[in-house]
C-alpha positions as CSV (number, residue, x, y, z in Angstrom):
1,M,6.5,-10.5,-34.8
2,F,6.3,-14.2,-34.1
3,K,3.6,-16.2,-32.3
4,G,3.3,-19.8,-31.2
5,V,3.4,-22.4,-28.4
6,L,6.6,-22.7,-26.4
7,S,8.4,-26.0,-26.6
8,K,11.9,-27.2,-25.8
9,M,14.5,-25.6,-28.0
10,R,16.2,-28.0,-30.4
11,T,20.0,-27.9,-30.6
12,E,22.9,-28.8,-33.0
13,L,26.4,-29.2,-31.7
14,D,29.2,-29.3,-34.4
15,Q,32.0,-26.7,-34.2
16,S,29.7,-24.6,-32.1
17,L,26.4,-25.0,-30.3
18,I,23.3,-23.6,-32.1
19,Y,19.8,-23.4,-30.6
20,F,16.5,-23.3,-32.5
21,L,13.4,-21.7,-30.9
22,E,10.3,-22.8,-32.7
23,L,7.3,-20.5,-32.7
24,G,4.5,-21.4,-35.0
25,D,5.9,-22.0,-38.5
26,D,9.2,-20.2,-37.7
27,F,12.5,-21.5,-36.4
28,L,14.6,-18.7,-34.8
29,I,18.3,-19.4,-34.6
30,S,20.4,-18.5,-31.5
31,D,23.0,-16.7,-33.6
32,Y,20.2,-14.4,-34.8
33,L,18.6,-13.8,-31.5
34,I,21.6,-13.1,-29.3
35,N,22.3,-9.4,-28.7
36,K,18.8,-8.4,-29.8
37,E,16.1,-6.7,-27.7
38,I,13.3,-9.3,-27.3
39,R,9.8,-8.8,-25.9
40,F,7.7,-11.8,-24.9
41,K,3.9,-11.4,-24.3
42,F,1.9,-14.2,-22.6
43,L,-1.3,-15.0,-24.5
44,G,-2.6,-18.3,-23.0
45,F,-2.1,-22.0,-23.0
46,S,-2.1,-24.9,-25.5
47,C,-1.4,-28.4,-24.3
48,L,1.4,-30.1,-26.2
49,K,-0.6,-33.3,-26.4
50,C,-4.2,-32.3,-27.1
51,S,-4.0,-28.5,-27.7
52,S,-6.5,-27.8,-24.9
53,E,-6.5,-24.2,-23.9
54,E,-6.9,-25.0,-20.2
55,E,-4.0,-24.1,-17.9
56,I,-0.9,-26.2,-18.2
57,F,-0.5,-28.6,-15.3
58,R,3.1,-30.0,-15.8
59,Q,5.6,-30.6,-18.6
60,G,3.6,-28.7,-21.2
61,H,0.5,-30.9,-20.7
62,C,-3.0,-30.2,-19.3
63,K,-3.9,-32.2,-16.2
64,K,-5.8,-34.9,-18.1
65,C,-2.9,-35.5,-20.6
66,F,-0.3,-35.4,-17.9
67,F,-1.9,-38.3,-16.1
68,E,-2.7,-40.2,-19.3
69,S,0.2,-39.6,-21.8
70,P,3.0,-42.3,-21.8
71,S,5.6,-39.6,-22.3
72,T,4.9,-38.2,-18.8
73,A,4.7,-41.5,-16.9
74,E,6.7,-42.0,-13.7
75,W,9.2,-44.4,-15.5
76,V,10.4,-41.4,-17.5
77,I,11.8,-39.8,-14.4
78,R,12.6,-43.1,-12.6
79,P,14.0,-45.5,-15.2
80,E,14.1,-48.4,-12.8
81,L,10.3,-48.5,-12.9
82,S,10.4,-49.4,-16.6
83,K,8.5,-52.7,-17.4
84,A,8.5,-52.9,-21.2
85,H,11.2,-55.6,-21.1
86,L,8.6,-57.8,-19.2
87,N,6.0,-56.9,-21.8
88,I,4.0,-55.2,-19.0
89,Q,2.1,-52.0,-20.0
90,D,2.0,-48.9,-18.0
91,R,0.1,-46.5,-20.3
92,D,0.9,-47.5,-23.8
93,I,3.0,-50.7,-24.4
94,D,3.9,-49.8,-28.0
95,Y,5.3,-46.4,-27.0
96,E,7.0,-47.9,-23.9
97,K,8.7,-50.6,-25.9
98,R,9.9,-48.1,-28.5
99,I,11.4,-45.8,-25.9
100,Q,12.6,-48.3,-23.2
101,L,13.9,-51.2,-25.3
102,Q,16.8,-49.4,-26.9
103,P,20.4,-48.6,-25.8
104,H,20.6,-46.3,-22.8
105,I,23.6,-44.4,-21.5
106,L,24.5,-44.1,-17.8
107,Y,26.6,-40.9,-17.6
108,L,28.3,-38.4,-15.3
109,S,28.0,-34.7,-16.1
110,F,29.1,-31.5,-14.5
111,T,26.3,-28.9,-14.2
112,D,26.8,-27.2,-10.8
113,D,28.4,-30.4,-9.4
114,V,29.0,-33.9,-10.6
115,K,25.7,-35.5,-11.5
116,I,24.6,-39.0,-12.4
117,G,22.0,-39.5,-15.1
118,V,20.4,-41.9,-17.6
119,T,19.3,-41.1,-21.2
120,R,18.7,-42.9,-24.5
121,K,21.9,-43.2,-26.5
122,S,20.1,-41.4,-29.3
123,Q,19.6,-38.4,-27.1
124,L,23.3,-37.6,-26.7
125,P,24.6,-34.9,-26.5
126,T,21.1,-33.3,-26.4
127,R,20.4,-34.4,-22.9
128,W,23.7,-32.9,-21.6
129,I,23.0,-29.6,-23.4
130,D,19.4,-29.4,-22.0
131,Q,20.7,-29.7,-18.5
132,G,23.4,-27.1,-19.0
133,A,26.4,-29.5,-18.5
134,I,29.8,-28.0,-19.0
135,N,31.2,-31.5,-19.7
136,A,30.1,-35.1,-19.5
137,I,31.2,-38.6,-20.0
138,E,29.5,-42.0,-20.6
139,V,30.0,-44.5,-17.8
140,A,28.1,-47.5,-19.2
141,E,25.9,-48.5,-22.1
142,L,22.9,-50.7,-21.2
143,P,20.6,-52.5,-23.6
144,N,17.4,-51.1,-22.1
145,R,16.1,-48.4,-19.8
146,Y,15.4,-50.7,-16.9
147,L,19.0,-51.9,-16.5
148,A,20.2,-48.3,-16.8
149,G,17.8,-47.3,-14.1
150,L,19.2,-50.0,-11.8
151,C,22.7,-48.7,-12.2
152,E,21.5,-45.1,-11.6
153,V,19.8,-46.1,-8.3
154,E,23.1,-47.5,-7.0
155,L,25.2,-44.5,-8.2
156,K,22.7,-42.0,-6.7
157,K,24.1,-43.2,-3.3
158,Y,27.3,-41.5,-4.3
159,Y,26.4,-38.7,-6.8
160,K,23.7,-36.1,-7.1
161,D,20.9,-36.6,-9.6
162,K,19.4,-33.1,-9.4
163,T,20.7,-29.7,-10.7
164,N,20.5,-26.4,-8.8
165,W,19.6,-24.1,-11.7
166,R,21.1,-21.0,-10.3
167,A,24.4,-22.6,-9.6
168,M,24.3,-24.2,-13.1
169,L,23.9,-20.9,-14.7
170,K,26.7,-19.3,-12.7
171,A,29.1,-22.2,-13.3
172,N,31.5,-21.6,-16.2
173,K,34.2,-24.1,-15.5
174,S,34.8,-27.4,-13.7
175,E,37.8,-28.5,-11.8
176,I,36.5,-32.1,-11.6
177,D,38.3,-34.8,-13.6
178,L,35.4,-36.7,-15.0
179,S,37.6,-39.4,-16.4
180,Q,38.7,-40.2,-12.9
181,E,35.2,-40.0,-11.6
182,K,34.2,-42.5,-14.3
183,L,36.7,-45.0,-12.9
184,N,35.4,-44.4,-9.4
185,A,31.8,-44.9,-10.6
186,K,32.7,-48.3,-12.0
187,K,33.2,-49.6,-8.4
188,Y,29.6,-48.7,-7.6
189,L,28.0,-50.5,-10.5
190,P,26.0,-53.6,-9.6
191,S,28.3,-56.6,-10.1
192,D,26.2,-58.3,-12.7
193,L,26.1,-55.1,-14.8
194,K,29.8,-54.1,-14.7
195,K,30.1,-55.8,-18.1
196,Y,28.4,-52.8,-19.6
197,Y,31.0,-50.3,-18.4
198,N,32.4,-48.2,-21.2
199,S,36.1,-48.2,-20.8
200,T,36.8,-46.1,-24.0
201,S,34.5,-43.1,-23.5
202,L,36.0,-39.7,-23.4
203,V,35.0,-36.4,-21.8
204,K,32.7,-34.3,-24.0
205,E,33.2,-30.5,-23.5
206,I,30.2,-28.2,-24.2
207,A,30.6,-24.4,-24.8
208,Y,27.4,-22.4,-24.7
209,P,26.6,-19.1,-26.5
210,L,27.1,-17.1,-23.3
211,E,30.1,-14.8,-22.7
212,N,29.2,-13.0,-19.6
213,K,29.5,-14.6,-16.1
214,L,26.3,-14.5,-14.1
215,D,26.3,-13.5,-10.5
216,S,22.7,-13.5,-9.4
217,P,20.3,-15.0,-12.0
218,K,16.6,-14.4,-11.4
219,S,13.8,-16.3,-13.0
220,I,11.1,-14.7,-15.1
221,N,7.5,-15.7,-14.4
222,I,5.8,-14.7,-17.6
223,K,2.3,-15.8,-16.4
224,K,2.6,-13.3,-13.6
225,L,4.2,-10.5,-15.5
226,K,2.1,-11.0,-18.7
227,D,5.0,-9.6,-20.7
228,F,8.7,-8.8,-20.4
229,K,11.5,-7.4,-22.5
230,G,15.2,-7.4,-22.4
231,K,18.5,-7.8,-24.4
232,L,19.3,-11.4,-24.9
233,I,23.0,-12.0,-24.1
234,G,23.2,-15.8,-24.2
235,I,21.6,-19.2,-23.8
236,K,22.5,-22.1,-21.5
237,G,20.6,-25.3,-20.9
238,Q,17.1,-24.3,-21.9
239,Y,17.4,-20.8,-20.4
240,L,17.3,-17.6,-22.3
241,I,19.6,-15.2,-20.4
242,F,19.1,-11.4,-20.5
243,E,21.4,-8.4,-19.8
244,D,19.9,-7.7,-16.4
245,Q,20.6,-11.3,-15.4
246,S,16.9,-12.3,-15.6
247,V,16.5,-15.7,-17.2
248,F,13.6,-17.4,-18.9
249,N,13.3,-21.2,-18.8
250,I,11.8,-22.4,-22.1
251,R,11.4,-26.0,-20.9
252,S,9.4,-25.1,-17.8
253,N,7.1,-22.9,-19.8
254,E,6.3,-25.4,-22.5
255,G,2.6,-25.2,-23.6
256,L,2.4,-21.4,-23.1
257,V,1.2,-19.4,-26.1
258,V,3.4,-16.3,-26.5
259,E,4.0,-13.5,-28.9
260,M,7.6,-12.4,-29.5
261,E,9.0,-9.2,-31.0
262,L,12.6,-8.5,-31.9
263,N,14.3,-5.1,-32.1
């Protein structure tokens, strides 16, 4: 039996993709979990920032921490709002400089459709894996988050920036030529930022530990059910996928305290 606070699964991508689910002092590896009967029991809450036991508000944080922590500020979701390059503080200038003032990648990925996005260079391929992308390609490398955000704003006029989670889980192949899409995307970059276009990047393919095709995935609400059990057949994005096609999103349940049993 394992007990702990849910947080985003870590991943490693080498010859194959491996997930690590952290619960307390234990790291559970995807190869060990898949094809086992798993039971989760909901015990309570623990804010990822302050460990408060009050109900989680968003992104694993209690309400107070969500509105105060620099890691949940609006510029995280909207990179074009970044101001660290101007030495202007939002919530914590040291944190904001550390995150914003480093190389960022503008990319195209295929989740349920072609999607535009921005992430720190150091976060690849983790960002693509977390969103359940089948493949992805770098479009441009910008020196900071603000400039990457400006590019994303322009390309959102032509590409989606959101993922339909059900469609993502059902998708198992892409007919889209991302190399060609990258060439198309270059046309939409702001003229003064075209110099950051990455002409040499190649498509990165990602294979998830999931063999069965999903037809009608349904989300598990552990706070409502209190506990659930099922045979784990795979993982994609941050979703645990069970034999009856029910799915449990670890990311959206961060900050929940759970007990887990394996059979």
